[in-house]
MIFI-472157 format. One record per residue (C-alpha): residue in one letter; x, y, z. Coordinates in steps of 0.001 Angstrom, whole numbers, plus 500000, padded with zeros to 6 digits. Example, Ala and Ser with C-alpha at 12.3 -4.5 7.8 and 13.67 -1.06 7.14 Angstrom:
BEGIN
A512300495500507800/S513670498940507140/
// end
This chain:
BEGIN
X207905506157386192/X209247507169382795/X212139509528385182/X212701506827387636/X213772504561384644/X215622507277383133/X217513507680386876/X217627504194386664/X219524503670383286/X221941507154384230/X223227504904387532/X223877501850385418/X225752503729382791/X227650505804385565/X228548502532387308/X229412500583383912/X231794503826383222/X233585504234386643/X234267500335387489/X235194497447385211/X231639496147386424/X228360497348386050/X226548497111389547/X223110498309390652/X223398499466394479/X220094499809395952/X218803501091399659/X217949497364400862/X214549499187402679/X212035497336399959/X211358494530401628/X208629491725400243/X205290492573401418/X202726490591399763/X200188493208400020/X201576495275397452/X203493493230394952/X205910496155394021/X207161496405397647/X210909495412396229/X214620496865395405/X214286496575391491/X211183495826389899/X211536495321386192/X207395495376384123/X204937497451383719/X201374498324383827/X198836498873381290/X195583501111381055/X193746498937384075/X196123497565385731/X196868494549382988/X200696493242383919/X203244492806381519/X205428489681380987/X208942490824381860/X212437489098381856/X215914489679382599/X218682487898379914/X222617487592379900/X223583486995376461/X226391485251374828/X226924484490371426/X224311482164370836/X223746480883373999/X221649482670376502/X220588482476380046/X217390484122380721/X215145485348384312/X211086485515383099/X207917485950383695/X204710484867381615/X201173485317383656/X201622483679386841/X204572481793385810/X208178482879386657/X211165480507384380/X214273480210385133/X215895478902381536/X218940478293379756/X218642478393375663/X220473478065372711/X219557477906369185/X219358474186369033/X218138473233372384/X215743475446374455/X215470474600377914/X213252475389381181/X215722474898384197/X212938475966387086/X209455476943386987/X207210478298389629/X203758478653389399/X201831481437391523/X199749478835394216/X202488476957394937/X203425474497392129/X206887474224390652/X208951472019388214/X212130471123386809/X212909470416383062/X215802468435382692/X217762466215385274/X218116467931388722/X221915467685390912/X221873468425394241/X225467468550395235/X226384467524391504/X227023469457388754/X226702466428386342/X223305464956387393/X222642461790385538/X219111461398386395/X216273463370386884/X216907463883390516/X220703462714390819/X221662463518394873/X225228463268396031/X226145463736400040/X228921463351401986/X227648459576403136/X225755458976406141/X227013456951409267/X225416453435409879/X226103453942413450/X223444455613415319/X223376459517415457/X221077462167416695/X218829464400414877/X218800464322411171/X221627463145409489/X220583461479405664/X221170462735402684/X217989463374401650/X215147463506404939/X211516463247404034/X209850464741406848/X205785464065407748/X204593466619410449/X202449463963411926/X200188465283415223/X202740464104417607/X204592460361417767/X201273458463415581/X201166454914414704/X199569455202411825/X200367458705410281/X204108459398409721/X206858460096406305/X206410458267403294/X207694457460399675/X205054456978397512/X205743454982393303/X203203455665390822/X202604454726387530/X200022455999384722/X196846453980383788/X196385455705380294/X198837455282377621/X199281459060377294/X200775459212380896/X197702460751382875/X195602458655385717/X197945458704387480/X197736456011390543/X200154455015393407/X201336451460393651/X203825450908396095/X204974452848399278/X207678453004401776/X206101454885404689/X207446455804408327/X205692455823411702/X206504455759415243/X207304452836417298/X205599453927420337/X204506457196421624/X207569458076424315/X208221461803422800/X211923461063425224/X212193457810423291/X212031458458418986/X212023454783417719/X210923453808414532/X208648451923412619/X209411450895408803/X206544449712406689/X206351448339403151/X203393447775401005/X201908447112397602/X198523448978397107/X195395446637395923/X191739446059396708/X191264443814400011/X189996443266403354/X192627445650405417/X190410446323408297/X189223442951409104/X185129443016408307/X184814446398406949/X185120444521403074/X187395444822400283/X188647448100399372/X191733450132398162/X194580450275400072/X198301449683401153/X199327446904402588/X201422446300405499/X203742443705403484/X207060444055405517/X207370445553408446/X210760446255410287/X209794447159414224/X211893448842416532/X213319446284417652/X214819444940414072/X212094442513414172/X210771441632410768/X207209441174409926/X206052439629406328/X202433439426406532/X201985440525410328/X202561444046411883/X203586442654415261/X206697440889414585/X207871438561417833/X211051437105416411/X214081438400413939/X211898437438411587/X207981436332411626/X205886435355408444/X202385434739408645/X201532432560406056/X203049429951403947/X206749430363402781/X207788428431399688/X211751428124399441/X214434425416397819/X216353425048400953/X216183426037404843/X219871425577406563/X219545425514410685/X222023425771412714/X222363423693415385/X223972422878419003/X224525419633419042/X222745416315417169/X220976413032418987/X223840410727417961/X225015410349421420/X221947407331421299/X224782405185419922/X227298405897422857/X227715402753424726/X226834404478427860/X223239405434426678/X220697404462429040/X217822403222425979/X214480402888427801/X213252399486427468/X210149398698424931/X208193398103427846/X208868401720429805/X207937403028426414/X204478402011425672/X203800402731429545/X204693406315428596/X202184406417425278/X199217404847427366/X199445407671429788/X200529410781427368/X199298409572424111/X202597411093422218/X206390409350422619/X208631410441425098/X210639413818424318/X208068414657421666/X205656417795422735/X202127417313422841/X199573418282420582/X198172420908422786/X202322422098423443/X202360422150419254/X199426424052418771/X199688426812421451/X203366427377420877/X204213425906417483/X207715424342416793/X210923424773416763/X212123423045413026/X215763422813414578/X214994420902417528/X212078419326416203/X214475416997414010/X216826416940416612/X214059415503418040/X213099412820415464/X216418411819415156/X217086410794418225/X213273408835417724/X215045407300414704/X218182406047416173/X216649404628419312/X214163403008416968/X217197401392415163/X218460400071418552/X215147398549419053/X215414396704416071/X219246395683416425/X217880393979419914/X214774392536418387/X216649390790415362/X219408389329418239/X216640388245420066/X215172386192416758/X218276385078415515/X218908383191419083/X215464381621418791/X216105380633415223/X219299378918416550/X217386377634419540/X214820375699417210/X217244375356414268/X220429374250416563/
// end
């Protein structure tokens, strides 16, 4: 091994003498072999008695700053260092774990956050394939309605930053099982203890709180919205504005045919509700449309006003007859 090291150093000095830049040229035949850790074109390190591995590193030094690739035990490090601010840029640990200390920029040389991604922008128009600046892929077993790709947000329970728990999640699942129709479904929910699967009791789960289905319909409190916005539960708001097509003021048109009060009485007796109004059975089954219902209510108020006006005329006529 010492002979090989001497030959390598002679080669480096020879290249440095012959060219303005040091070069190391290898055959490239030593491909990676997981069963033999030294199967590489250049190996830096040594084995002590008993095969104990020693740490090794390559350093680039300039004045008081340095960049270094090194390993210590089972940890691989890429780091930059100066006399006042040592910083590990990248670490990979045997077993698949890795971390980056500091900000990471992707498509960006001046990252302003822990992860700062800069892409070319994504079109809002429909495109085939994966075209987003960042893609989170979930390898579910086929097109599943319950397993997909998720982004989870976590907060520690303890003051020292440990005991981490997920708090909220954005997950996408298949909107259908058709392999030729890649319609999606988006679900947003918070983690809490509740009876998610009715009848099984309260357990810790993510709620399916806001759902956007494959038709673009939004559900709140329901995973199967049947309108552009479906809400299962109460709504508290300061104002609701409903666009209308037409209104009930045609009742005051002189050409409007007002039912006699006797006909209204007969209709009520037979149907148990006012004309033009839905029955209780219909309301329970289909609900009501606020805009249309307000339109009908205004119509009934206007008709009632006409009845009162007519009644007032008759009362005055009677008063005139009684007191000429």
